[in-house]
All heavy atoms as TSV, in Angstrom:
chain	resi	resn	atom	element	x	y	z
A	1	MET	N	N	0.843	-1.171	0.000
A	1	MET	CA	C	0.000	0.000	0.000
A	1	MET	C	C	0.890	1.236	0.000
A	1	MET	O	O	1.721	1.420	0.879
A	1	MET	CB	C	-0.948	-0.069	1.175
A	1	MET	CG	C	-0.495	0.577	2.473
A	1	MET	SD	S	-1.526	0.192	3.852
A	1	MET	CE	C	-0.546	-1.101	4.590
A	2	ALA	N	N	0.726	2.047	-0.995
A	2	ALA	CA	C	1.544	3.250	-1.136
A	2	ALA	C	C	0.782	4.470	-0.643
A	2	ALA	O	O	-0.454	4.471	-0.577
A	2	ALA	CB	C	1.931	3.442	-2.589
A	3	ILE	N	N	1.513	5.500	-0.317
A	3	ILE	CA	C	0.919	6.761	0.106
A	3	ILE	C	C	0.404	7.482	-1.131
A	3	ILE	O	O	1.124	7.658	-2.113
A	3	ILE	CB	C	1.964	7.610	0.847
A	3	ILE	CG1	C	2.354	6.918	2.158
A	3	ILE	CG2	C	1.436	9.019	1.097
A	3	ILE	CD1	C	3.560	7.518	2.829
A	4	GLY	N	N	-0.854	7.888	-1.066
A	4	GLY	CA	C	-1.445	8.632	-2.167
A	4	GLY	C	C	-1.417	10.120	-1.924
A	4	GLY	O	O	-1.134	10.907	-2.823
A	5	THR	N	N	-1.699	10.514	-0.687
A	5	THR	CA	C	-1.694	11.926	-0.324
A	5	THR	C	C	-1.524	12.069	1.182
A	5	THR	O	O	-1.810	11.141	1.945
A	5	THR	CB	C	-2.985	12.629	-0.801
A	5	THR	OG1	O	-2.841	14.027	-0.618
A	5	THR	CG2	C	-4.200	12.154	-0.045
A	6	ALA	N	N	-1.053	13.236	1.580
A	6	ALA	CA	C	-0.924	13.582	2.998
A	6	ALA	C	C	-1.380	15.026	3.145
A	6	ALA	O	O	-0.983	15.886	2.347
A	6	ALA	CB	C	0.508	13.418	3.476
A	7	VAL	N	N	-2.229	15.282	4.135
A	7	VAL	CA	C	-2.753	16.630	4.348
A	7	VAL	C	C	-2.674	16.982	5.831
A	7	VAL	O	O	-2.796	16.112	6.695
A	7	VAL	CB	C	-4.197	16.782	3.843
A	7	VAL	CG1	C	-4.281	16.636	2.345
A	7	VAL	CG2	C	-5.124	15.792	4.520
A	8	GLU	N	N	-2.495	18.253	6.093
A	8	GLU	CA	C	-2.456	18.737	7.470
A	8	GLU	C	C	-3.832	19.293	7.810
A	8	GLU	O	O	-4.361	20.157	7.105
A	8	GLU	CB	C	-1.396	19.830	7.574
A	8	GLU	CG	C	-1.012	20.149	8.990
A	8	GLU	CD	C	0.194	21.064	9.072
A	8	GLU	OE1	O	1.059	21.012	8.174
A	8	GLU	OE2	O	0.252	21.825	10.047
A	9	ARG	N	N	-4.413	18.785	8.903
A	9	ARG	CA	C	-5.741	19.209	9.339
A	9	ARG	C	C	-5.776	19.293	10.862
A	9	ARG	O	O	-5.474	18.302	11.526
A	9	ARG	CB	C	-6.815	18.204	8.941
A	9	ARG	CG	C	-7.093	18.073	7.504
A	9	ARG	CD	C	-8.281	17.132	7.311
A	9	ARG	NE	N	-8.386	16.738	5.928
A	9	ARG	CZ	C	-8.917	15.605	5.521
A	9	ARG	NH1	N	-9.388	14.744	6.388
A	9	ARG	NH2	N	-8.972	15.329	4.241
A	10	GLY	N	N	-6.147	20.427	11.372
A	10	GLY	CA	C	-6.393	20.566	12.805
A	10	GLY	C	C	-5.256	20.115	13.695
A	10	GLY	O	O	-5.485	19.458	14.696
A	11	GLY	N	N	-4.027	20.427	13.334
A	11	GLY	CA	C	-2.885	20.069	14.164
A	11	GLY	C	C	-2.370	18.653	13.969
A	11	GLY	O	O	-1.482	18.212	14.687
A	12	ASN	N	N	-2.939	17.947	12.996
A	12	ASN	CA	C	-2.498	16.582	12.684
A	12	ASN	C	C	-2.214	16.442	11.198
A	12	ASN	O	O	-2.730	17.205	10.379
A	12	ASN	CB	C	-3.565	15.556	13.077
A	12	ASN	CG	C	-3.718	15.432	14.570
A	12	ASN	OD1	O	-2.750	15.219	15.287
A	12	ASN	ND2	N	-4.940	15.590	15.060
A	13	VAL	N	N	-1.411	15.439	10.862
A	13	VAL	CA	C	-1.173	15.083	9.471
A	13	VAL	C	C	-1.903	13.770	9.219
A	13	VAL	O	O	-1.667	12.774	9.900
A	13	VAL	CB	C	0.334	14.935	9.176
A	13	VAL	CG1	C	0.553	14.432	7.759
A	13	VAL	CG2	C	1.051	16.255	9.397
A	14	HIS	N	N	-2.810	13.797	8.238
A	14	HIS	CA	C	-3.588	12.626	7.855
A	14	HIS	C	C	-2.997	12.085	6.567
A	14	HIS	O	O	-2.844	12.830	5.592
A	14	HIS	CB	C	-5.053	12.997	7.630
A	14	HIS	CG	C	-5.722	13.538	8.854
A	14	HIS	ND1	N	-6.636	12.818	9.572
A	14	HIS	CD2	C	-5.588	14.719	9.499
A	14	HIS	CE1	C	-7.049	13.540	10.605
A	14	HIS	NE2	N	-6.421	14.705	10.567
A	15	VAL	N	N	-2.706	10.785	6.561
A	15	VAL	CA	C	-2.061	10.163	5.411
A	15	VAL	C	C	-3.009	9.117	4.829
A	15	VAL	O	O	-3.532	8.264	5.558
A	15	VAL	CB	C	-0.716	9.520	5.823
A	15	VAL	CG1	C	-0.050	8.870	4.622
A	15	VAL	CG2	C	0.193	10.573	6.450
A	16	PHE	N	N	-3.216	9.197	3.502
A	16	PHE	CA	C	-4.167	8.339	2.808
A	16	PHE	C	C	-3.463	7.540	1.718
A	16	PHE	O	O	-2.462	7.992	1.153
A	16	PHE	CB	C	-5.253	9.195	2.154
A	16	PHE	CG	C	-6.028	10.037	3.130
A	16	PHE	CD1	C	-5.599	11.321	3.440
A	16	PHE	CD2	C	-7.163	9.550	3.745
A	16	PHE	CE1	C	-6.297	12.106	4.340
A	16	PHE	CE2	C	-7.870	10.328	4.649
A	16	PHE	CZ	C	-7.433	11.612	4.947
A	17	ASP	N	N	-4.030	6.369	1.399
A	17	ASP	CA	C	-3.483	5.574	0.295
A	17	ASP	C	C	-4.043	6.083	-1.028
A	17	ASP	O	O	-4.778	7.078	-1.066
A	17	ASP	CB	C	-3.737	4.077	0.511
A	17	ASP	CG	C	-5.191	3.671	0.383
A	17	ASP	OD1	O	-6.044	4.486	-0.051
A	17	ASP	OD2	O	-5.490	2.510	0.714
A	18	GLU	N	N	-3.726	5.397	-2.117
A	18	GLU	CA	C	-4.151	5.828	-3.453
A	18	GLU	C	C	-5.660	5.778	-3.639
A	18	GLU	O	O	-6.209	6.436	-4.514
A	18	GLU	CB	C	-3.527	4.952	-4.548
A	18	GLU	CG	C	-2.059	4.720	-4.417
A	18	GLU	CD	C	-1.743	3.403	-3.713
A	18	GLU	OE1	O	-2.495	2.964	-2.830
A	18	GLU	OE2	O	-0.718	2.811	-4.047
A	19	ASN	N	N	-6.353	4.989	-2.799
A	19	ASN	CA	C	-7.807	4.864	-2.883
A	19	ASN	C	C	-8.536	5.770	-1.901
A	19	ASN	O	O	-9.748	5.689	-1.772
A	19	ASN	CB	C	-8.218	3.413	-2.638
A	19	ASN	CG	C	-7.644	2.488	-3.685
A	19	ASN	OD1	O	-7.678	2.801	-4.870
A	19	ASN	ND2	N	-7.087	1.380	-3.260
A	20	GLY	N	N	-7.782	6.609	-1.186
A	20	GLY	CA	C	-8.399	7.542	-0.247
A	20	GLY	C	C	-8.647	6.976	1.132
A	20	GLY	O	O	-9.283	7.630	1.962
A	21	ARG	N	N	-8.159	5.777	1.406
A	21	ARG	CA	C	-8.323	5.172	2.731
A	21	ARG	C	C	-7.254	5.717	3.670
A	21	ARG	O	O	-6.080	5.838	3.295
A	21	ARG	CB	C	-8.222	3.658	2.669
A	21	ARG	CG	C	-9.433	3.017	2.012
A	21	ARG	CD	C	-9.312	1.509	2.067
A	21	ARG	NE	N	-8.202	1.082	1.233
A	21	ARG	CZ	C	-8.311	0.267	0.199
A	21	ARG	NH1	N	-9.470	-0.245	-0.122
A	21	ARG	NH2	N	-7.258	-0.058	-0.509
A	22	LEU	N	N	-7.681	6.037	4.879
A	22	LEU	CA	C	-6.764	6.563	5.885
A	22	LEU	C	C	-5.755	5.500	6.296
A	22	LEU	O	O	-6.134	4.387	6.680
A	22	LEU	CB	C	-7.548	7.037	7.112
A	22	LEU	CG	C	-6.724	7.683	8.224
A	22	LEU	CD1	C	-6.112	8.995	7.757
A	22	LEU	CD2	C	-7.607	7.908	9.439
A	23	LEU	N	N	-4.474	5.846	6.214
A	23	LEU	CA	C	-3.417	4.926	6.634
A	23	LEU	C	C	-3.004	5.206	8.070
A	23	LEU	O	O	-2.891	4.294	8.878
A	23	LEU	CB	C	-2.198	5.065	5.714
A	23	LEU	CG	C	-2.402	4.674	4.260
A	23	LEU	CD1	C	-1.155	4.981	3.444
A	23	LEU	CD2	C	-2.745	3.190	4.162
A	24	PHE	N	N	-2.748	6.485	8.385
A	24	PHE	CA	C	-2.382	6.850	9.752
A	24	PHE	C	C	-2.492	8.351	9.950
A	24	PHE	O	O	-2.636	9.113	8.998
A	24	PHE	CB	C	-0.977	6.354	10.114
A	24	PHE	CG	C	0.141	6.959	9.304
A	24	PHE	CD1	C	0.792	8.113	9.735
A	24	PHE	CD2	C	0.585	6.364	8.139
A	24	PHE	CE1	C	1.828	8.659	9.010
A	24	PHE	CE2	C	1.629	6.897	7.403
A	24	PHE	CZ	C	2.256	8.057	7.845
A	25	VAL	N	N	-2.455	8.757	11.218
A	25	VAL	CA	C	-2.492	10.167	11.609
A	25	VAL	C	C	-1.351	10.403	12.580
A	25	VAL	O	O	-1.129	9.599	13.487
A	25	VAL	CB	C	-3.834	10.531	12.287
A	25	VAL	CG1	C	-3.830	11.985	12.748
A	25	VAL	CG2	C	-5.007	10.249	11.371
A	26	ARG	N	N	-0.618	11.497	12.381
A	26	ARG	CA	C	0.471	11.877	13.294
A	26	ARG	C	C	0.326	13.355	13.635
A	26	ARG	O	O	-0.180	14.140	12.827
A	26	ARG	CB	C	1.846	11.642	12.665
A	26	ARG	CG	C	2.190	10.187	12.431
A	26	ARG	CD	C	2.428	9.457	13.751
A	26	ARG	NE	N	2.660	8.037	13.542
A	26	ARG	CZ	C	1.715	7.114	13.532
A	26	ARG	NH1	N	0.454	7.463	13.671
A	26	ARG	NH2	N	2.006	5.850	13.379
A	27	SER	N	N	0.827	13.734	14.792
A	27	SER	CA	C	0.793	15.129	15.218
A	27	SER	C	C	1.630	15.986	14.272
A	27	SER	O	O	2.725	15.589	13.860
A	27	SER	CB	C	1.335	15.254	16.637
A	27	SER	OG	O	1.490	16.614	16.981
A	28	ALA	N	N	1.111	17.179	13.966
A	28	ALA	CA	C	1.834	18.111	13.097
A	28	ALA	C	C	2.670	19.091	13.915
A	28	ALA	O	O	3.408	19.880	13.347
A	28	ALA	CB	C	0.847	18.887	12.232
A	29	GLY	N	N	2.564	19.055	15.232
A	29	GLY	CA	C	3.272	20.021	16.063
A	29	GLY	C	C	2.449	21.283	16.236
A	29	GLY	O	O	1.365	21.418	15.670
A	30	TYR	N	N	2.967	22.228	16.998
A	30	TYR	CA	C	2.188	23.430	17.291
A	30	TYR	C	C	2.989	24.723	17.178
A	30	TYR	O	O	2.442	25.813	17.314
A	30	TYR	CB	C	1.574	23.330	18.685
A	30	TYR	CG	C	2.588	23.118	19.775
A	30	TYR	CD1	C	3.182	24.201	20.410
A	30	TYR	CD2	C	2.960	21.837	20.156
A	30	TYR	CE1	C	4.131	23.999	21.410
A	30	TYR	CE2	C	3.907	21.640	21.147
A	30	TYR	CZ	C	4.476	22.724	21.769
A	30	TYR	OH	O	5.415	22.522	22.748
A	31	LYS	N	N	4.263	24.639	16.921
A	31	LYS	CA	C	5.088	25.837	16.793
A	31	LYS	C	C	5.070	26.334	15.349
A	31	LYS	O	O	4.835	25.557	14.428
A	31	LYS	CB	C	6.535	25.532	17.196
A	31	LYS	CG	C	6.704	25.154	18.636
A	31	LYS	CD	C	8.154	24.877	18.939
A	31	LYS	CE	C	8.326	24.464	20.392
A	31	LYS	NZ	N	9.717	24.139	20.700
A	32	PRO	N	N	5.346	27.634	15.158
A	32	PRO	CA	C	5.462	28.133	13.776
A	32	PRO	C	C	6.543	27.349	13.019
A	32	PRO	O	O	7.613	27.091	13.552
A	32	PRO	CB	C	5.880	29.598	13.962
A	32	PRO	CG	C	5.390	29.959	15.328
A	32	PRO	CD	C	5.508	28.692	16.144
A	33	GLY	N	N	6.235	26.941	11.816
A	33	GLY	CA	C	7.175	26.147	11.021
A	33	GLY	C	C	6.977	24.656	11.163
A	33	GLY	O	O	7.514	23.878	10.372
A	34	ASP	N	N	6.223	24.226	12.173
A	34	ASP	CA	C	5.944	22.798	12.347
A	34	ASP	C	C	4.937	22.332	11.304
A	34	ASP	O	O	4.183	23.120	10.740
A	34	ASP	CB	C	5.368	22.521	13.740
A	34	ASP	CG	C	6.401	22.551	14.837
A	34	ASP	OD1	O	7.574	22.809	14.544
A	34	ASP	OD2	O	6.017	22.344	16.008
A	35	GLY	N	N	4.901	21.030	11.095
A	35	GLY	CA	C	3.887	20.439	10.228
A	35	GLY	C	C	4.454	19.617	9.107
A	35	GLY	O	O	5.631	19.267	9.081
A	36	LEU	N	N	3.581	19.296	8.171
A	36	LEU	CA	C	3.926	18.469	7.024
A	36	LEU	C	C	4.925	19.201	6.139
A	36	LEU	O	O	4.708	20.334	5.737
A	36	LEU	CB	C	2.658	18.161	6.225
A	36	LEU	CG	C	2.820	17.328	4.967
A	36	LEU	CD1	C	3.289	15.921	5.306
A	36	LEU	CD2	C	1.497	17.289	4.205
A	37	LYS	N	N	6.028	18.534	5.866
A	37	LYS	CA	C	7.057	19.116	5.002
A	37	LYS	C	C	7.050	18.502	3.615
A	37	LYS	O	O	7.542	19.103	2.669
A	37	LYS	CB	C	8.449	18.961	5.638
A	37	LYS	CG	C	8.603	19.753	6.911
A	37	LYS	CD	C	8.357	21.228	6.658
A	37	LYS	CE	C	8.348	22.027	7.936
A	37	LYS	NZ	N	7.912	23.396	7.723
A	38	GLY	N	N	6.512	17.297	3.489
A	38	GLY	CA	C	6.434	16.663	2.186
A	38	GLY	C	C	6.145	15.186	2.317
A	38	GLY	O	O	6.155	14.633	3.413
A	39	TYR	N	N	5.864	14.560	1.173
A	39	TYR	CA	C	5.622	13.125	1.164
A	39	TYR	C	C	5.954	12.558	-0.206
A	39	TYR	O	O	5.998	13.271	-1.202
A	39	TYR	CB	C	4.181	12.797	1.554
A	39	TYR	CG	C	3.122	13.282	0.598
A	39	TYR	CD1	C	2.663	12.472	-0.430
A	39	TYR	CD2	C	2.581	14.549	0.723
A	39	TYR	CE1	C	1.691	12.915	-1.306
A	39	TYR	CE2	C	1.607	15.009	-0.142
A	39	TYR	CZ	C	1.171	14.183	-1.153
A	39	TYR	OH	O	0.211	14.624	-2.033
A	40	THR	N	N	6.218	11.255	-0.211
A	40	THR	CA	C	6.426	10.492	-1.432
A	40	THR	C	C	5.467	9.309	-1.375
A	40	THR	O	O	4.661	9.214	-0.445
A	40	THR	CB	C	7.879	9.981	-1.543
A	40	THR	OG1	O	8.106	8.993	-0.527
A	40	THR	CG2	C	8.885	11.118	-1.391
A	41	SER	N	N	5.588	8.394	-2.300
A	41	SER	CA	C	4.723	7.211	-2.265
A	41	SER	C	C	5.078	6.274	-1.119
A	41	SER	O	O	4.295	5.386	-0.788
A	41	SER	CB	C	4.794	6.459	-3.594
A	41	SER	OG	O	6.105	5.988	-3.805
A	42	SER	N	N	6.235	6.497	-0.472
A	42	SER	CA	C	6.648	5.586	0.599
A	42	SER	C	C	7.010	6.270	1.918
A	42	SER	O	O	7.200	5.579	2.916
A	42	SER	CB	C	7.837	4.740	0.143
A	42	SER	OG	O	8.909	5.565	-0.229
A	43	THR	N	N	7.092	7.604	1.950
A	43	THR	CA	C	7.444	8.293	3.190
A	43	THR	C	C	6.662	9.586	3.368
A	43	THR	O	O	6.200	10.191	2.401
A	43	THR	CB	C	8.944	8.655	3.255
A	43	THR	OG1	O	9.242	9.570	2.206
A	43	THR	CG2	C	9.827	7.428	3.167
A	44	VAL	N	N	6.549	9.998	4.641
A	44	VAL	CA	C	5.954	11.283	5.006
A	44	VAL	C	C	6.941	11.974	5.941
A	44	VAL	O	O	7.462	11.349	6.872
A	44	VAL	CB	C	4.604	11.102	5.731
A	44	VAL	CG1	C	4.065	12.430	6.243
A	44	VAL	CG2	C	3.594	10.446	4.815
A	45	THR	N	N	7.193	13.257	5.701
A	45	THR	CA	C	8.142	14.020	6.503
A	45	THR	C	C	7.405	15.123	7.254
A	45	THR	O	O	6.681	15.918	6.638
A	45	THR	CB	C	9.234	14.637	5.611
A	45	THR	OG1	O	9.860	13.589	4.884
A	45	THR	CG2	C	10.269	15.376	6.448
A	46	ILE	N	N	7.597	15.147	8.584
A	46	ILE	CA	C	6.928	16.106	9.458
A	46	ILE	C	C	7.971	16.779	10.344
A	46	ILE	O	O	8.842	16.095	10.894
A	46	ILE	CB	C	5.876	15.407	10.349
A	46	ILE	CG1	C	4.813	14.734	9.484
A	46	ILE	CG2	C	5.255	16.393	11.337
A	46	ILE	CD1	C	3.849	13.852	10.261
A	47	GLN	N	N	7.869	18.090	10.479
A	47	GLN	CA	C	8.740	18.805	11.408
A	47	GLN	C	C	7.960	19.121	12.666
A	47	GLN	O	O	6.823	19.582	12.616
A	47	GLN	CB	C	9.261	20.109	10.802
A	47	GLN	CG	C	10.179	20.848	11.758
A	47	GLN	CD	C	10.843	22.051	11.120
A	47	GLN	OE1	O	10.831	22.208	9.909
A	47	GLN	NE2	N	11.407	22.896	11.945
A	48	ARG	N	N	8.598	18.850	13.819
A	48	ARG	CA	C	8.068	19.227	15.130
A	48	ARG	C	C	9.213	19.853	15.897
A	48	ARG	O	O	10.184	19.165	16.228
A	48	ARG	CB	C	7.535	18.014	15.892
A	48	ARG	CG	C	6.266	17.448	15.336
A	48	ARG	CD	C	5.704	16.388	16.281
A	48	ARG	NE	N	5.145	15.304	15.502
A	48	ARG	CZ	C	5.433	14.031	15.650
A	48	ARG	NH1	N	6.284	13.642	16.560
A	48	ARG	NH2	N	4.859	13.123	14.905
A	49	GLY	N	N	9.119	21.152	16.125
A	49	GLY	CA	C	10.201	21.841	16.823
A	49	GLY	C	C	11.467	21.798	16.002
A	49	GLY	O	O	11.451	22.097	14.808
A	50	ASP	N	N	12.556	21.400	16.627
A	50	ASP	CA	C	13.839	21.364	15.924
A	50	ASP	C	C	14.178	19.978	15.386
A	50	ASP	O	O	15.321	19.699	15.072
A	50	ASP	CB	C	14.965	21.866	16.838
A	50	ASP	CG	C	15.148	20.996	18.073
A	50	ASP	OD1	O	14.317	20.097	18.304
A	50	ASP	OD2	O	16.114	21.219	18.812
A	51	GLN	N	N	13.166	19.120	15.254
A	51	GLN	CA	C	13.375	17.763	14.739
A	51	GLN	C	C	12.527	17.505	13.496
A	51	GLN	O	O	11.392	17.981	13.393
A	51	GLN	CB	C	13.018	16.705	15.796
A	51	GLN	CG	C	13.916	16.708	17.011
A	51	GLN	CD	C	15.315	16.242	16.669
A	51	GLN	OE1	O	15.507	15.216	16.031
A	51	GLN	NE2	N	16.306	17.013	17.084
A	52	ILE	N	N	13.105	16.740	12.574
A	52	ILE	CA	C	12.393	16.261	11.384
A	52	ILE	C	C	12.149	14.770	11.581
A	52	ILE	O	O	13.076	14.021	11.927
A	52	ILE	CB	C	13.237	16.468	10.108
A	52	ILE	CG1	C	13.564	17.938	9.904
A	52	ILE	CG2	C	12.560	15.849	8.898
A	52	ILE	CD1	C	12.418	18.785	9.443
A	53	TYR	N	N	10.912	14.342	11.384
A	53	TYR	CA	C	10.540	12.935	11.541
A	53	TYR	C	C	10.115	12.391	10.185
A	53	TYR	O	O	9.340	13.029	9.465
A	53	TYR	CB	C	9.369	12.797	12.519
A	53	TYR	CG	C	9.698	13.269	13.908
A	53	TYR	CD1	C	9.547	14.608	14.270
A	53	TYR	CD2	C	10.168	12.386	14.873
A	53	TYR	CE1	C	9.856	15.051	15.539
A	53	TYR	CE2	C	10.479	12.815	16.158
A	53	TYR	CZ	C	10.316	14.147	16.473
A	53	TYR	OH	O	10.631	14.579	17.735
A	54	VAL	N	N	10.602	11.198	9.852
A	54	VAL	CA	C	10.230	10.547	8.598
A	54	VAL	C	C	9.542	9.224	8.935
A	54	VAL	O	O	10.104	8.387	9.660
A	54	VAL	CB	C	11.461	10.317	7.694
A	54	VAL	CG1	C	11.047	9.613	6.415
A	54	VAL	CG2	C	12.146	11.645	7.389
A	55	PHE	N	N	8.323	9.072	8.409
A	55	PHE	CA	C	7.505	7.888	8.664
A	55	PHE	C	C	7.304	7.110	7.375
A	55	PHE	O	O	7.246	7.689	6.293
A	55	PHE	CB	C	6.132	8.304	9.204
A	55	PHE	CG	C	6.185	9.046	10.504
A	55	PHE	CD1	C	6.213	10.435	10.525
A	55	PHE	CD2	C	6.206	8.373	11.708
A	55	PHE	CE1	C	6.262	11.139	11.719
A	55	PHE	CE2	C	6.258	9.058	12.910
A	55	PHE	CZ	C	6.286	10.442	12.915
A	56	ASP	N	N	7.159	5.789	7.505
A	56	ASP	CA	C	6.877	4.969	6.329
A	56	ASP	C	C	5.371	4.909	6.083
A	56	ASP	O	O	4.589	5.554	6.796
A	56	ASP	CB	C	7.500	3.579	6.461
A	56	ASP	CG	C	6.834	2.676	7.490
A	56	ASP	OD1	O	5.779	3.046	8.053
A	56	ASP	OD2	O	7.378	1.592	7.739
A	57	GLU	N	N	4.951	4.132	5.086
A	57	GLU	CA	C	3.540	4.075	4.705
A	57	GLU	C	C	2.641	3.413	5.748
A	57	GLU	O	O	1.429	3.494	5.657
A	57	GLU	CB	C	3.372	3.381	3.344
A	57	GLU	CG	C	3.715	1.919	3.329
A	57	GLU	CD	C	5.202	1.638	3.118
A	57	GLU	OE1	O	5.998	2.587	2.985
A	57	GLU	OE2	O	5.565	0.450	3.102
A	58	ARG	N	N	3.229	2.794	6.742
A	58	ARG	CA	C	2.447	2.213	7.830
A	58	ARG	C	C	2.456	3.095	9.085
A	58	ARG	O	O	1.911	2.713	10.117
A	58	ARG	CB	C	2.971	0.832	8.185
A	58	ARG	CG	C	2.745	-0.154	7.068
A	58	ARG	CD	C	3.148	-1.528	7.474
A	58	ARG	NE	N	2.891	-2.454	6.375
A	58	ARG	CZ	C	2.979	-3.741	6.487
A	58	ARG	NH1	N	3.325	-4.284	7.630
A	58	ARG	NH2	N	2.739	-4.506	5.451
A	59	GLY	N	N	3.130	4.231	8.999
A	59	GLY	CA	C	3.185	5.145	10.130
A	59	GLY	C	C	4.307	4.867	11.097
A	59	GLY	O	O	4.385	5.464	12.155
A	60	ARG	N	N	5.201	3.952	10.720
A	60	ARG	CA	C	6.342	3.630	11.583
A	60	ARG	C	C	7.435	4.669	11.378
A	60	ARG	O	O	7.726	5.073	10.242
A	60	ARG	CB	C	6.882	2.250	11.254
A	60	ARG	CG	C	5.894	1.135	11.538
A	60	ARG	CD	C	6.463	-0.204	11.162
A	60	ARG	NE	N	6.727	-0.206	9.709
A	60	ARG	CZ	C	6.804	-1.288	8.980
A	60	ARG	NH1	N	6.682	-2.475	9.536
A	60	ARG	NH2	N	7.041	-1.225	7.683
A	61	LEU	N	N	8.046	5.087	12.475
A	61	LEU	CA	C	9.138	6.061	12.413
A	61	LEU	C	C	10.360	5.409	11.802
A	61	LEU	O	O	10.852	4.397	12.292
A	61	LEU	CB	C	9.449	6.578	13.818
A	61	LEU	CG	C	10.534	7.632	13.913
A	61	LEU	CD1	C	10.140	8.905	13.171
A	61	LEU	CD2	C	10.828	7.934	15.376
A	62	LEU	N	N	10.855	5.983	10.707
A	62	LEU	CA	C	12.067	5.471	10.076
A	62	LEU	C	C	13.302	6.116	10.678
A	62	LEU	O	O	14.274	5.427	10.982
A	62	LEU	CB	C	12.040	5.751	8.573
A	62	LEU	CG	C	10.958	5.029	7.783
A	62	LEU	CD1	C	10.985	5.462	6.333
A	62	LEU	CD2	C	11.144	3.524	7.900
A	63	TYR	N	N	13.278	7.436	10.833
A	63	TYR	CA	C	14.409	8.132	11.449
A	63	TYR	C	C	14.036	9.575	11.781
A	63	TYR	O	O	13.019	10.079	11.324
A	63	TYR	CB	C	15.660	8.086	10.566
A	63	TYR	CG	C	15.527	8.780	9.227
A	63	TYR	CD1	C	15.843	10.130	9.085
A	63	TYR	CD2	C	15.114	8.085	8.106
A	63	TYR	CE1	C	15.731	10.761	7.859
A	63	TYR	CE2	C	15.000	8.715	6.882
A	63	TYR	CZ	C	15.315	10.050	6.761
A	63	TYR	OH	O	15.200	10.678	5.556
A	64	THR	N	N	14.867	10.186	12.593
A	64	THR	CA	C	14.734	11.608	12.914
A	64	THR	C	C	16.078	12.269	12.643
A	64	THR	O	O	17.118	11.620	12.599
A	64	THR	CB	C	14.365	11.836	14.384
A	64	THR	OG1	O	15.420	11.359	15.216
A	64	THR	CG2	C	13.077	11.145	14.763
A	65	ARG	N	N	16.033	13.580	12.466
A	65	ARG	CA	C	17.256	14.355	12.322
A	65	ARG	C	C	16.960	15.782	12.769
A	65	ARG	O	O	15.812	16.180	12.847
A	65	ARG	CB	C	17.795	14.320	10.904
A	65	ARG	CG	C	16.954	15.039	9.899
A	65	ARG	CD	C	17.648	15.068	8.544
A	65	ARG	NE	N	16.861	15.742	7.546
A	65	ARG	CZ	C	16.840	17.063	7.342
A	65	ARG	NH1	N	17.574	17.842	8.096
A	65	ARG	NH2	N	16.094	17.587	6.398
A	66	ALA	N	N	18.003	16.539	13.027
A	66	ALA	CA	C	17.842	17.941	13.413
A	66	ALA	C	C	17.339	18.731	12.213
A	66	ALA	O	O	17.742	18.481	11.084
A	66	ALA	CB	C	19.157	18.500	13.909
A	67	ALA	N	N	16.465	19.684	12.485
A	67	ALA	CA	C	15.919	20.534	11.407
A	67	ALA	C	C	16.938	21.554	10.950
A	67	ALA	O	O	17.827	21.938	11.656
A	67	ALA	CB	C	14.667	21.237	11.889
């Protein structure tokens, strides 16, 4: 199952597959500059504070790095 789209709504990032089914939801953070930074068919990138988080299509954390 690949990522079809990712959108930021109400302080969360909602990630959907190609058929529009919800795959997972993660916090978008609350500071200025936080939130969805981008996505591909296999990853979603979210910034929270001074950290960048990369999640796979199942919502598992792949890695973090400094922003």
